[in-house]
C-alpha positions in Angstrom: -95.9 51.4 -28.5 -98.0 53.7 -27.2 -100.5 52.6 -24.1 -103.4 53.7 -28.0 -101.7 52.0 -29.9 -102.0 48.9 -27.4 -105.2 49.3 -26.7 -106.5 49.3 -30.0 -104.7 46.4 -31.0 -106.6 44.3 -28.1 -109.8 45.4 -28.8 -109.3 44.5 -32.8 -108.7 40.9 -30.9 -112.1 41.4 -29.7 -115.3 39.5 -31.1 -117.2 41.3 -33.5 -120.5 41.0 -30.8 -117.8 42.5 -27.2 -116.6 45.3 -29.2 -120.0 46.1 -30.0 -121.1 46.5 -26.1 -116.8 48.1 -26.1 -118.5 51.0 -28.8 -121.6 51.3 -26.4 -119.5 51.8 -22.2 -117.0 54.0 -24.9 -120.4 56.2 -25.7 -122.4 56.4 -22.5 -119.1 57.2 -21.4 -119.5 60.4 -22.7 -122.3 61.3 -22.5 -122.7 63.4 -19.8 -124.1 61.9 -16.3 -127.3 63.6 -14.6 -127.2 64.7 -11.4 -129.9 63.9 -8.5 -131.2 66.7 -7.0 -130.5 64.9 -4.2 -126.4 64.7 -4.2 -126.9 68.1 -5.9 -128.4 69.6 -2.2 -125.2 72.0 -1.0 -127.3 71.3 2.2 -127.3 67.3 2.3 -124.3 67.5 5.4 -125.8 63.5 5.6 -122.9 61.6 6.5 -124.9 58.4 5.5 -124.2 58.5 1.5 -121.8 57.7 -0.4 -121.2 60.3 -1.7 -117.9 63.0 -0.8 -117.5 66.6 -2.4 -113.7 67.5 -2.4 -112.8 71.1 -3.5 -110.8 71.1 -6.6 -107.6 73.2 -4.9 -108.0 70.5 -2.3 -107.0 67.9 -5.5 -104.6 70.1 -7.2 -102.5 70.0 -3.5 -102.6 66.0 -3.4 -101.3 65.7 -6.9 -99.3 68.1 -6.0 -97.9 65.5 -3.3 -98.4 62.5 -4.9 -95.7 64.2 -7.2 -92.8 66.0 -5.2 -93.0 61.8 -2.9 -92.7 60.3 -6.4 -89.4 62.3 -6.8 -87.8 62.3 -3.3 -88.5 65.6 -2.6 -90.6 64.4 0.7 -91.1 61.5 2.2 -93.6 59.3 4.0 -96.0 58.9 6.2 -97.6 56.5 8.7 -100.4 56.0 8.7 -101.5 55.9 12.0 -99.5 59.3 12.6 -102.4 60.6 9.7 -104.5 58.5 11.6 -103.5 60.8 14.6 -104.4 63.9 13.0 -107.8 63.4 11.5 -108.9 62.1 14.7 -107.3 65.8 16.3 -109.1 67.3 13.4 -112.8 66.0 14.1 
């Protein structure tokens, strides 16, 4: 049974009211989110917000590293080593 089939079977078991709420959530998630002007401002380097910007290249690199870790082609490193590297970069 695929994941989609399992999810659909679980969806069918929901009461009608919950199904309707679930559908509304799905439709709302499919709509593109509006970007507020404060979050869209590239010159805003204030670190007090909850927004983190990361380049797509960094995301791709991270995903590739996770794949290599899972395949056992590279080994992980301790968190203390990573934190020390981050402190050195600052």
